[in-house]
C-alpha angles and dihedrals in degrees: 000000000000092000092050091050091050092050091049091049091047091051092048090049091051091049090048092052089048092051093047091046093051092045092051092048089053090051093050094048092043090054089047088055091050090050092048091048090051088057091049089052090048090057093042089055091048089053091045090054093051096050100074090055092047092048092047091052093048091045089059089063102028107028093151092065089086097147093061092048090051091051091052092048092047093048091047091051091048091053091046092053097044115119106180129057090244092052091048091051091050091047093048091051091049090050091050089054093049091049090052090055090048091053091050088060089055090064089065093058115063092181091056092050088056095048109114094213091052092046091052092049091046090051091049090049092050090050091049092049089052091051091046090052091053093048092046089053092050091048092050091049090054091047090050092052091047096046092047091052089048091058099043123095126275093010090063089065091052090046091054095046094048097036098245094167127195114277123222124246120231097240126183118263116260095254090054090057092058122081112244117251113237122198117193092173096102 
């Protein structure tokens, strides 16, 4: 009887260590995701801060392109008002699309493409987009690690007990997934 009790206690202790280990691993990875998301938000804010200057410069040359400026302003406001990670991802993708349309307008104005202020802003925006891409990749890597742990046995049991829910990836907007159409017929 003593040996059976010792074996039962040993098994319970091992299960306890496994649960605590899994729980702590979830906490560490979850905090890593939060840190990676903070860096994504940092770059989104940097981009958001550059946009008014870029729009103002383009407006000076192409003031009649009001619809595009409104799309940029609306997308920027949507991103600024987003509360959840999913809403922020959607807002960031919408803003990327609006910025792409703004930069298409630039192609129609050779004087604007030569403007030093515009070139500097465009260069800063390109650098920010690169940094945002890196941070988005790091965030997605952390989410992948977390979601994989969430699905593996016995971690999936711990995830269910302690409500470690699936985290969303920061995926590219649908237009970004499509290859651009190029027409050399002009």
